[in-house]
N, C-alpha and C positions, 0 to 999 in steps of 0.2 A: 549204240554200244550198250551191251548188257553187262553190268559189273558182275552179275552172278556167274557169267561165263568165264571169269578170270579165276583160275585154279592154281594151287601150289604145284610147282614143277613145270609149268608151261614155259616154253622158250619165248624170249623177247628179242625181236630182231629190229635193227635200225632200217631206215629206208635204203641204206647202202647194201642190205642183204646180209650183213654180218650179225652174228649173235652178240647181243649186249649182255644177256644174263638170263637167269631163270627166276620165276616168281617164288618168293618165300611166302608171302600172303598179301591179300588186298586189305587196305586200311584206309577208311574214309574215301578220299578221292585220289589216292596214291597207290601204286604198286610197289611193294617192298621187294627188292631183289635179294637173292641169296648171296652170301659171301662165299665165293668159290674161286678155284684156280690158283696157280702159282703166283699171280700178280695181285691177289686179293689184299686189300689194304686194311682189312679188319673193321671197316665201317659198312653199315648198311646204306644202300643207295635207293632213292625213291624216284619213281617215274610217274609224273602226273598223268591222269587218264586223258587229259586233252592232248597228249602227245600220241595217242593211239589212233591209227588210221583204220585198222580192221582187226578182227579176231576170227581166225578160221582153224581153231585147234592150236594155233600159235598166235602170239601177239606181234603185230607189225606196227611200228611207229611211223609217224609222218616226218621224222628227221633222222639224220644219220647218227651213227654211234659216237663219232668224235664230238659232234655238237651236244649230244645228250650227256656225255661225260663232262664236258665243260660246264653245262648248265646245272647238273645235279649237285655240284659242290655246295650251293646255298641250301639245298635240301638236307645234305649231310649235316651241316652246321646247325640247322634248325631242328632236325628230327632224329639225330643219331641216338643210340641207346647204350 
């Protein structure tokens, strides 16, 4: 995985095929997702790079969206701005 290939605006999909979000920016070993949509909670969410399965113009994770949302709560608490 080449971190330089992670660009703002790229779509991030779970292994379920559903859209998890879009990239705001890449920071250290985490992808910071944009706060968007009617259900946006006002917090930034972070996706660790070790969740990435592949990048092909889009980012595909190795876990489904529901699991990712459950797991990112600790990242929000630790890294929210």
